[in-house]
N, C-alpha and C positions, 0 to 999 in steps of 0.2 A: 504494500500500500504506500503510495507516494505521500510525502509530507505536504500539507496544504501550503499553497503559494499565493501571495497577494502581490500584484505588480502595481506600483504607483508612479506617476510622473511628478517628480518633485519640482521640476522646472523644465522648460522645453529641452528635449533631447537628454534629459537626466532622469534615470529610472532607479527606483528602489525595488529589489526583489526580496520580499520578506517571507521567510520560511518559518512555519509554526509547528514544530514537532510536538505533538500532544504529550510525549513522554518527557519533555523538557520544560522547565518553567520559563526559560528565556527563548525568545525568537532570535533568528539569525538573519542578518541582512547583507546582501551584496549590492553595491551601488555601481551603476553603469552610466558612462558619459559617452555620447555618440557624436561622431563627426560625420554628418550626413553627406557632405560634399565628397568625402573619400570612401564612405561606407565602412568606417572603422570604429572601434569602441575601445575605451579605456575602462578596465575593471578595477574597482577598489575593494580589495579583500575577495577571497575565493570561497570561504567557508569550506564545506565538505565536498568531495567529488561529485556525489549525486546531485547536489545543489548547483554546482558549476556546470554540469552537463545540461541541466534544464535551462540555465541562463544562456548557455551557448546555443542550444537548440532554438530557443525563442528568438535570439538575435538573428539566427540564420533565416527564420521565416520573414524577417524584415530586410534580408540582404545585407546584414551587418556582420563584419568579421572582427573578432577581438584582435587588438594589436599590441596594447600595453596593459600590464597588470601591476598594480601597486599593492604591496602587502603591508598593512599597518604594523603588524608584528607577527613573529613566528610562534603562534600558539595554534594547536590543531584546528580549532573552530574558525580560524581566520586564514589559514594557509594550506589546508589539506587538499583543496581542489586545484592547487597550482599546476599539477601534472596535466589537467584537462586543457590548460592553455600553453602546453609545451610548444615552443616555437615563437611565442610572443616575447617581447621585451619584458623582463621581470624586474621590478624596482622594489627595494627595501632599504631600511635604515642601515647606516654603516656599522652598527653594533649588533647585527643580526645573528652572528655565528653561534653564540652560546645557545640561544633559543632554537635555532635551526636544528642543532644536534640533540637538544633536549626533546624537541617535538618528535624527532625520529625515534627516540627512546620511548616516549609516552604513547605514541600511536604508530607502531611499526607497520600496521596494515596499510598505511598510506605512503605513496611515493611523493616526496617533496622535491620541488625544483628550487634550487638556490638562485639568488638574483644575479643577473649579469649587469645591473646598474645599481650603484649605491647612492643613497640620498643623504645629504648632510643638512643640518639645520639651516633653514633660510633658502633652500633651493627652490627655484620657481620653474614650472613647466607649463607650456601652452599646448593644448590639444583641442583641435577644432576651434570652437568659439569660447572654450573654457580656459581659465587660468587657475593653476593649482600652486599653492604655496605650502611647503612642507615644514613642519615644526617638530623637532626632536622633543618628545614628551615622556621621559622616563618616569617610573613610579610604580605603575602596574608591572612593568618589566623594563629592562634597560634599553631595548631596541625600539620601543614604541614610537610611532609617528602619528601626529595629527595632520590633517590635510584641510587647508582652507580653500574653498572653491569660490572663485570670483569675488573675493574679499568679503563674502557674506555668510556662507554656510560652512560650518566647521565639522568635519568628521573627527570625532573624539577618540576613535578606537575604544578601548575598555576603561577609559577614565570615568565615563558616565554610562550607566547601564540601568535598564528597567526590565521587568518581567513582561510576559505577554499580557498580563492583566494590569499592567502599569503600576505595579509596586516598585519601590526603590530597591535596586540591588545594592547590597552592602559593597562598598569599595573592596577591591581584591588586590592585595599586595602579593604578587606571585614570586616564584623563584627568580632571584636577581632583581627584584623590585626594591622599593624604598619608600617608607612613610614620608620622609622629608621631601623626596623628589616628587612623589605623588601629589603632595600638597602644593609644591611649586608649580607643577604642570597644571593643576586645577586653577591656581591663581592666574596663570598665563592665559587661560581661556577668557577671564574677565578683562584682561588688557587687550585682547584681540577684539572683543566686543562684537561677536557675530550676531546675526539676526535669527539664526537657526542652527541647531546641532543635529548632525546626522549620526545616528547611533547604530553600531553593528548589532546591538541587542536593545530593542525597544523602540525602533522607529525614529521619528523626528520630533524635536522640541523646538518650538518657535516662540519668539518674544523675548526681548532683552531681560525684562524683569524676571520672567519665569526661568530663564537660563541661569541668571545670577542666583536665584533661590535654590535651584537644584545643585549648582556647583558648591554653594556655601553649605548645603546640607552634608555633602560628602567631606568637605574640609573640616566641618565640625567633628564628625566621627573620627577622622584620622588624627586630628589634634588632641582629642580627648584620650584616645588610646595611647598616642605617643607621650602626652604629658603625664599620664598615669603610669607609664612604663608597663602597660598591660595589666594593671592590678584591678581595674574596674570591670564589672560584668558588662556584657554587650549592651543591655538595655540602658545602662547609665551613660553610654557613649553616643546615644542617638539623640538627634534634635527633636524628633517627633516620637509618638508612641510606637512601640515595636511592631504593632499590627500593620503599620505602613510599609514595612520592610520585608524583603525576601532574601534568600541566600544567606541566612544568618550563620550558616556553617562556615562561611568565609572567615568569620571572626577567629576561629581557632587556628586556621592557617596563617592569618595575619599576625597572630601572636608569635608563631614560629619565626616568621620573617623579622618581626620586631626584635626578637632575641639576638638575631644576627646583627641588626643595625645598631643596637645600643651596646 
């Protein structure tokens, strides 16, 4: 049985493919930007192979061929479909290697394609009518990139996440991540001042005030955990009632990473 798929046009020639696996609390999105003049597409994150195949097939019905792939970070739910786009130019952050090898270890059933282009903080790329600015945003993990589209829409990778039912996903400091860097990267979102956030997990958030509220919620949690050196229970680290949150199990993992950081 195929995972349900919803396709939305977030702006002309920019598509969100959102997959909602009922066995998972979080949806997974692949974002696609189309150059109609050349019949080419840029893929932002590939999720899992079965998801990438469906995106590639849908683009083929429109006469569109994938040309470039940007991987926000090498975690299996963001990069495992990379082999579907073998032959495309693959872009990833310059610190990708540790996570690339970790992902191979975590999910050996997938063939991962390493990048043939490395992205540094501040790099700019033009594709069709779109302009992409890339921001190194460690914290969740060391290689993570945010992508600013046309100075307006910011793909946050896993800095900001929601569940399918729009509960707040607890911030996740993964292997190689850092509480302090996670906070700094979230603060950077506010300096960029986007009008919308494109989320790999949870769709799109629009409105500057709403974005700031969501970013500050996550900063609050991270600062409470960091400031208490992990001595507070998870509920005491949350800005809202715990019923508003999901993926509470991330807290135990976060404490493991905190013990490395401090």
